[in-house]
ZASE-658540 format. One line per 8 residues: number of its first residue (from 1); their letters; for each residue z, y, x of N, C-alpha, C. Coordinates in steps of 0.05 Angstrom, whole numbers, plus 5000, padded with zeros to 4 digits. Layout:
<sites>
NUM) A) Z Y X Z Y X Z Y X  ... .
</sites>
This chain:
<sites>
1) XXXXXXXX) 8246 7382 8683 8225 7402 8685 8198 7390 8676  8186 7402 8655 8161 7392 8646 8138 7408 8657  8117 7394 8667 8095 7407 8681 8070 7405 8665  8053 7426 8669 8026 7427 8658 8007 7427 8681  7987 7409 8681 7967 7407 8702 7940 7417 8692  7931 7439 8703 7904 7449 8697 7885 7436 8717  7865 7422 8707 7848 7407 8725 7860 7379 8729  7874 7369 8709 7888 7344 8712 7871 7319 8710 .
9) XXXXXXXX) 7845 7322 8704 7828 7298 8703 7814 7293 8729  7818 7310 8749 7805 7306 8775 7821 7286 8792  7810 7282 8816 7822 7263 8835 7851 7269 8841  7857 7294 8848 7884 7302 8854 7902 7302 8829  7891 7314 8808 7907 7317 8783 7915 7290 8772  7898 7270 8772 7905 7244 8761 7927 7231 8778  7926 7233 8804 7947 7222 8821 7973 7237 8817  7972 7264 8815 7996 7279 8811 8009 7272 8785 .
17) XXXXXXXX) 7994 7268 8764 8005 7262 8737 8022 7236 8739  8014 7218 8756 8029 7192 8758 8057 7196 8770  8061 7219 8783 8087 7225 8795 8105 7242 8777  8095 7250 8754 8109 7268 8737 8118 7254 8711  8139 7264 8699 8150 7254 8674 8136 7268 8651  8118 7254 8637 8106 7264 8613 8093 7291 8617  8074 7294 8636 8061 7320 8640 8041 7326 8617  8034 7351 8615 8013 7360 8597 7988 7365 8614 .
25) XXXXXXXX) 7965 7355 8604 7940 7357 8619 7923 7378 8605  7913 7397 8620 7896 7418 8608 7869 7417 8621  7848 7420 8604 7821 7420 8615 7801 7430 8594  7776 7432 8602 7755 7442 8584 7751 7423 8560  7751 7397 8566 7744 7377 8545 7769 7361 8538  7778 7363 8513 7800 7347 8504 7792 7317 8504  7767 7312 8497 7758 7284 8496 7759 7272 8524  7751 7287 8544 7751 7277 8572 7780 7272 8581 .
33) XXXXXXXX) 7798 7289 8573 7827 7285 8580 7837 7260 8568  7831 7255 8543 7841 7232 8529 7829 7206 8540  7804 7208 8549 7792 7184 8561 7803 7178 8589  7806 7199 8605 7815 7195 8633 7845 7193 8636  7859 7207 8618 7889 7208 8620 7901 7201 8593  7897 7177 8583 7908 7170 8557 7938 7169 8557  7949 7178 8535 7978 7177 8533 7992 7204 8539  7976 7223 8551 7987 7249 8557 7980 7269 8536 .
41) XXXXXXXX) 7997 7289 8532 7989 7311 8514 7967 7327 8527  7947 7334 8511 7923 7349 8521 7923 7377 8509  7916 7396 8526 7912 7424 8517 7886 7435 8527  7874 7452 8511 7848 7464 8517 7851 7485 8539  7834 7483 8559 7833 7504 8580 7804 7511 8585  7798 7536 8578 7771 7546 8583 7774 7570 8602  7766 7568 8627 7771 7589 8646 7756 7615 8641  7737 7614 8622 7722 7638 8615 7733 7652 8591 .
49) XXXXXXXX) 7754 7641 8579 7766 7652 8555 7795 7659 8559  7806 7676 8542 7835 7682 8542 7850 7657 8532  7874 7654 8542 7891 7631 8535 7901 7634 8507  7905 7611 8494 7918 7610 8468 7947 7619 8471  7958 7633 8450 7986 7643 8452 8006 7621 8459  8002 7597 8450 8022 7576 8454 8016 7558 8478  7998 7567 8496 7990 7550 8518 8013 7541 8536  8033 7558 8540 8055 7552 8558 8080 7542 8543 .
57) XXXXXXXX) 8078 7537 8517 8101 7527 8502 8111 7501 8514  8137 7499 8519 8149 7475 8530 8143 7469 8559  8132 7489 8573 8123 7485 8601 8142 7499 8620  8152 7484 8640 8169 7496 8660 8154 7504 8685  8134 7487 8692 8118 7492 8716 8089 7486 8711  8071 7501 8725 8042 7498 8722 8031 7491 8749  8014 7469 8750 7998 7463 8773 7970 7471 8767  7959 7490 8782 7931 7499 8777 7913 7487 8798 .
65) XXXXXXXX) 7899 7466 8790 7882 7450 8809 7852 7453 8803  7845 7468 8783 7817 7468 8775 7800 7483 8795  7774 7474 8797 7756 7488 8815 7731 7472 8819  7708 7485 8821 7682 7472 8827 7684 7457 8853  7673 7433 8854 7673 7417 8879 7657 7431 8900  7667 7432 8924 7652 7444 8946 7635 7422 8960  7640 7397 8954 7626 7375 8967 7600 7366 8954  7596 7375 8929 7573 7365 8913 7554 7388 8909 .
73) XXXXXXXX) 7529 7384 8916 7508 7403 8911 7503 7422 8934  7479 7434 8935 7471 7453 8956 7485 7480 8952  7493 7492 8973 7506 7518 8972 7486 7541 8970  7473 7542 8947 7456 7565 8941 7473 7587 8928  7460 7609 8920 7475 7631 8909 7490 7624 8884  7477 7608 8866 7490 7600 8841 7514 7582 8846  7511 7563 8865 7533 7545 8872 7557 7561 8883  7552 7580 8901 7573 7596 8913 7587 7613 8892 .
81) XXXXXXXX) 7572 7622 8872 7584 7638 8851 7602 7620 8834  7594 7595 8829 7611 7577 8814 7636 7570 8829  7633 7566 8855 7657 7560 8872 7677 7583 8870  7667 7607 8872 7685 7630 8871 7697 7634 8843  7680 7635 8823 7690 7641 8796 7709 7620 8786  7704 7595 8792 7721 7573 8783 7749 7574 8795  7752 7589 8817 7778 7593 8830 7790 7620 8825  7775 7641 8833 7786 7668 8832 7788 7678 8803 .
89) XXXXXXXX) 7766 7676 8789 7766 7687 8761 7783 7670 8743  7783 7644 8746 7800 7627 8729 7829 7633 8734  7837 7637 8759 7865 7643 8765 7873 7670 8754  7854 7689 8755 7860 7716 8743 7866 7713 8714  7850 7698 8699 7854 7694 8671 7880 7679 8665  7886 7660 8682 7911 7645 8679 7935 7664 8682  7935 7680 8703 7958 7698 8708 7959 7720 8687  7936 7729 8678 7936 7748 8655 7949 7736 8631 .
97) XXXXXXXX) 7943 7710 8626 7955 7696 8604 7985 7693 8607  7994 7688 8631 8023 7687 8636 8036 7713 8630  8023 7735 8638 8034 7762 8633 8036 7768 8603  8017 7758 8587 8018 7764 8558 8036 7745 8543  8043 7722 8554 8057 7701 8540 8087 7708 8537  8097 7703 8513 8126 7706 8509 8142 7685 8524  8130 7661 8526 8142 7639 8541 8128 7636 8568  8142 7640 8589 8130 7639 8616 8140 7615 8632 .
105) XXXXXXXX) 8123 7603 8648 8132 7581 8666 8150 7593 8688  8167 7577 8699 8184 7586 8721 8170 7585 8748  8150 7567 8751 8136 7563 8776 8106 7559 8772  8090 7571 8788 8061 7566 8789 8055 7555 8816  8045 7530 8817 8036 7517 8841 8006 7518 8841  7994 7535 8858 7965 7539 8857 7952 7527 8881  7931 7512 8877 7915 7502 8899 7903 7525 8915  7901 7521 8941 7885 7537 8958 7873 7518 8978 .
113) XXXXXXXX) 7865 7527 9002 7853 7509 9021 7857 7520 9049  7857 7502 9069 7859 7511 9097 7833 7525 9105  7813 7525 9088 7789 7541 9093 7795 7570 9094  7819 7579 9086 7826 7607 9088 7826 7617 9117  7830 7599 9136 7831 7607 9164 7804 7609 9177  7783 7598 9164 7757 7597 9177 7756 7577 9200  7735 7576 9215 7732 7558 9237 7744 7571 9262  7767 7562 9271 7781 7575 9293 7784 7557 9318 .
121) XXXXXXXX) 7767 7536 9319 7768 7518 9342 7795 7504 9344  7807 7504 9368 7832 7490 9373 7856 7509 9372  7853 7533 9360 7875 7552 9357 7896 7540 9338  7921 7539 9346 7942 7530 9327 7945 7550 9304  7945 7539 9280 7946 7556 9256 7970 7550 9239  7985 7571 9232 8008 7568 9214 8002 7584 9189  8021 7583 9170 8018 7598 9145 8017 7628 9149  8026 7638 9172 8025 7666 9177 8001 7675 9193 .
129) XXXXXXXX) 7983 7656 9200 7958 7663 9214 7940 7680 9196  7925 7698 9208 7907 7716 9193 7885 7699 9180  7874 7708 9158 7852 7694 9145 7826 7697 9162  7807 7679 9158 7781 7682 9170 7764 7701 9153  7738 7701 9159 7720 7720 9146 7694 7707 9137  7693 7681 9134 7669 7668 9123 7672 7666 9093  7652 7655 9080 7653 7654 9051 7677 7640 9039  7684 7616 9049 7706 7602 9038 7733 7616 9044 .
137) XXXXXXXX) 7735 7628 9067 7759 7642 9074 7763 7666 9055  7742 7680 9048 7745 7702 9029 7751 7693 9001  7739 7670 8993 7746 7659 8967 7776 7652 8966  7786 7638 8986 7814 7630 8987 7833 7654 8987  7826 7674 9002 7842 7698 9003 7844 7711 8976  7822 7715 8963 7822 7728 8936 7835 7710 8915  7832 7684 8918 7844 7664 8900 7875 7666 8902  7885 7667 8926 7914 7669 8930 7925 7695 8920 .
145) XXXXXXXX) 7910 7717 8924 7919 7743 8914 7922 7743 8884  7903 7730 8870 7905 7729 8841 7929 7713 8833  7934 7691 8846 7957 7674 8839 7983 7689 8844  7985 7704 8865 8010 7718 8872 8017 7740 8852  7998 7748 8836 8004 7768 8816 8025 7758 8795  8027 7731 8793 8046 7720 8774 8075 7727 8781  8079 7734 8807 8106 7743 8815 8115 7768 8800  8096 7784 8792 8102 7809 8777 8115 7802 8750 .
153) XXXXXXXX) 8111 7778 8740 8122 7769 8715 8146 7751 8718  8158 7750 8742 8182 7734 8747 8176 7705 8752  8152 7698 8759 8144 7670 8764 8143 7665 8794  8156 7645 8803 8154 7637 8831 8127 7625 8836  8114 7631 8859 8087 7622 8865 8087 7607 8891  8076 7583 8891 8071 7567 8916 8041 7563 8918  8031 7568 8942 8002 7566 8947 7997 7542 8966  7985 7521 8956 7982 7497 8972 7955 7497 8986 .
161) XXXXXXXX) 7955 7503 9012 7931 7505 9028 7923 7476 9037  7906 7465 9021 7900 7436 9024 7878 7431 9044  7882 7410 9060 7862 7400 9078 7843 7381 9063  7826 7368 9077 7809 7347 9065 7827 7325 9055  7825 7318 9029 7843 7299 9017 7830 7271 9017  7845 7252 9028 7835 7225 9031 7851 7206 9012  7837 7188 9000 7849 7168 8983 7828 7147 8976  7837 7125 8965 7818 7103 8960 7797 7108 8939 .
169) XXXXXXXX) 7805 7122 8918 7788 7122 8894 7775 7149 8887  7771 7165 8908 7758 7191 8902 7761 7210 8925  7757 7236 8918 7760 7256 8939 7738 7254 8960  7744 7266 8983 7723 7268 9004 7715 7240 9014  7734 7222 9015 7728 7195 9026 7707 7181 9009  7707 7185 8983 7687 7173 8966 7658 7182 8974  7656 7207 8983 7630 7217 8992 7622 7206 9019  7643 7200 9036 7637 7192 9063 7631 7162 9066 .
177) XXXXXXXX) 7644 7146 9049 7643 7117 9053 7616 7104 9051  7599 7110 9031 7574 7095 9028 7557 7093 9053  7550 7115 9067 7534 7111 9092 7548 7095 9113  7575 7099 9115 7590 7084 9136 7590 7054 9130  7593 7047 9105 7593 7019 9097 7566 7005 9104  7545 7021 9103 7518 7011 9109 7512 7012 9139  7532 7022 9155 7527 7024 9184 7510 7048 9191  7508 7068 9173 7491 7091 9177 7507 7116 9182 .
185) XXXXXXXX) 7533 7114 9186 7550 7137 9189 7548 7149 9217  7558 7174 9219 7558 7187 9245 7571 7214 9243  7575 7227 9266 7588 7253 9266 7570 7274 9253  7582 7297 9245 7567 7319 9234 7563 7340 9255  7538 7346 9261 7532 7365 9282 7543 7356 9309  7556 7374 9323 7568 7366 9349 7592 7347 9346  7605 7348 9323 7629 7332 9318 7654 7344 9331  7651 7368 9343 7674 7380 9357 7691 7397 9338 .
193) XXXXXXXX) 7681 7402 9314 7696 7418 9295 7721 7403 9285  7743 7417 9282 7767 7403 9273 7766 7398 9243  7778 7376 9236 7777 7366 9208 7806 7360 9199  7821 7380 9192 7848 7375 9182 7847 7358 9156  7865 7339 9153 7864 7321 9130 7892 7316 9120  7893 7304 9096 7919 7296 9085 7914 7273 9065  7933 7254 9064 7930 7232 9045 7939 7242 9017  7926 7232 8997 7932 7241 8969 7961 7238 8962 .
201) XXXXXXXX) 7975 7217 8971 8003 7213 8964 8020 7235 8977  8014 7242 9002 8029 7263 9016 8025 7290 9002  8000 7295 8994 7994 7320 8980 8010 7322 8954  8011 7300 8939 8027 7300 8914 8056 7306 8919  8067 7294 8940 8095 7299 8947 8100 7328 8954  8081 7340 8969 8084 7368 8976 8084 7385 8950  8066 7379 8932 8064 7394 8907 8089 7391 8891  8100 7367 8889 8125 7363 8874 8148 7378 8887 .
209) XXXXXXXX) 8150 7377 8914 8171 7392 8927 8168 7422 8922  8144 7432 8921 8139 7460 8916 8149 7468 8888  8146 7450 8869 8155 7455 8842 8186 7455 8840  8198 7435 8854 8227 7430 8850 8244 7448 8868  8235 7455 8892 8251 7471 8911 8248 7500 8905  8269 7512 8893 8267 7540 8885 8267 7560 8908  8272 7550 8932 8272 7567 8956 8244 7569 8968  8226 7553 8958 8199 7551 8969 8179 7569 8954 .
217) XXXXXXXX) 8166 7587 8967 8146 7604 8955 8126 7612 8976  8103 7622 8967 8082 7630 8985 8066 7607 8995  8051 7611 9017 8032 7591 9027 8046 7567 9040  8034 7544 9036 8043 7519 9049 8018 7504 9059  8018 7499 9085 7995 7483 9096 8000 7454 9090  7983 7442 9073 7985 7414 9065 7965 7398 9082  7975 7391 9106 7958 7377 9126 7975 7355 9140  7961 7335 9150 7974 7315 9167 7982 7329 9193 .
225) XXXXXXXX) 8003 7318 9207 8013 7332 9230 7993 7336 9253  7975 7317 9256 7957 7318 9279 7927 7319 9270  7916 7343 9268 7888 7345 9260 7870 7333 9281  7847 7323 9273 7828 7311 9291 7801 7324 9289  7784 7320 9308 7757 7330 9307 7741 7312 9289  7718 7322 9279 7701 7305 9263 7691 7281 9279  7687 7285 9305 7678 7263 9322 7699 7240 9322  7725 7248 9325 7747 7228 9326 7750 7215 9299 .
233) XXXXXXXX) 7748 7231 9278 7751 7219 9251 7729 7199 9245  7705 7207 9253 7682 7189 9248 7686 7162 9263  7695 7164 9287 7700 7140 9303 7721 7122 9290  7743 7135 9281 7765 7120 9269 7756 7107 9242  7741 7121 9226 7731 7110 9201 7712 7087 9206  7695 7090 9225 7676 7068 9231 7691 7043 9241  7712 7047 9257 7727 7025 9267 7742 7011 9245  7753 7027 9226 7768 7015 9204 7750 6998 9186 .
241) XXXXXXXX) 7725 7006 9184 7706 6991 9168 7690 6970 9183  7696 6968 9210 7682 6949 9227 7652 6954 9226  7645 6979 9228 7617 6987 9228 7612 7006 9251  7587 7007 9260 7580 7027 9281 7578 7055 9269  7579 7075 9286 7575 7103 9278 7554 7115 9296  7529 7107 9292 7508 7113 9312 7488 7134 9302  7493 7146 9279 7473 7164 9268 7484 7191 9262  7487 7208 9283 7497 7235 9279 7478 7251 9262 .
249) XXXXXXXX) 7489 7269 9246 7472 7287 9229 7470 7314 9243  7446 7322 9251 7442 7347 9266 7451 7371 9249  7462 7391 9262 7471 7415 9247 7450 7428 9231  7425 7430 9243 7403 7444 9228 7396 7429 9202  7399 7402 9203 7393 7386 9179 7414 7390 9158  7439 7392 9166 7461 7397 9147 7456 7424 9133  7449 7444 9149 7445 7470 9137 7421 7470 9118  7400 7455 9126 7376 7453 9109 7383 7440 9082 .
257) XXXX) 7399 7419 9083 7405 7404 9059 7427 7417 9042  7448 7427 9055 7472 7437 9041 7472 7467 9038  7456 7481 9053 7453 7510 9049 7471 7526 9068  7495 7517 9074 7513 7533 9091 7534 7515 9103 .
</sites>
């Protein structure tokens, strides 16, 4: 089974490509793909444009991982619009392209996020739990609905509700490490909010299983078995780095800097 990865030059996409046999990498910039993922076939992907007629040629499965980073930049109106459009609108165009294509993939594995549930405290959440109603929850809900339209064209759809992805060379951990290494790390706000997480290798295995197992469809919670609070995670990270965690970031300051 040959796979095409949309968003294959990102942290998750690059790791996933290493687990696949000769994948195709699709993105906005062919030059960027060839620099970051040399040796792979590259295809143009512009989420604002209709797909080329041959975009799915030779493709059995599609991993749709593209999306504006939620960790970088202040959440003003323009940022939130990019977060939404890069997920919801790009998935709509992708599925529209599948519908028009004479050659269709057998499986669409589409990223989503555990943000679909909103902040529910210590309530146990499963794939059948109702969505939340904050901004990210609404984005994830609409994102998944667009992906599920591919079922109308005979394509199996798996929705990977991803937690915070941890790994050595990127992802959320790359944003967290600098202040902790300097001994300036600390909890965010009260630290009582839960922080579901998953290691990049486990996430890749879940995505591969979703592609290969024809009985698997719909939402999949991609999380480690035991979620922790931000306070507990902060303490564990500081201990692993042999650094203190003495500088909590007040909630009002987070909102001032990040917007939401």
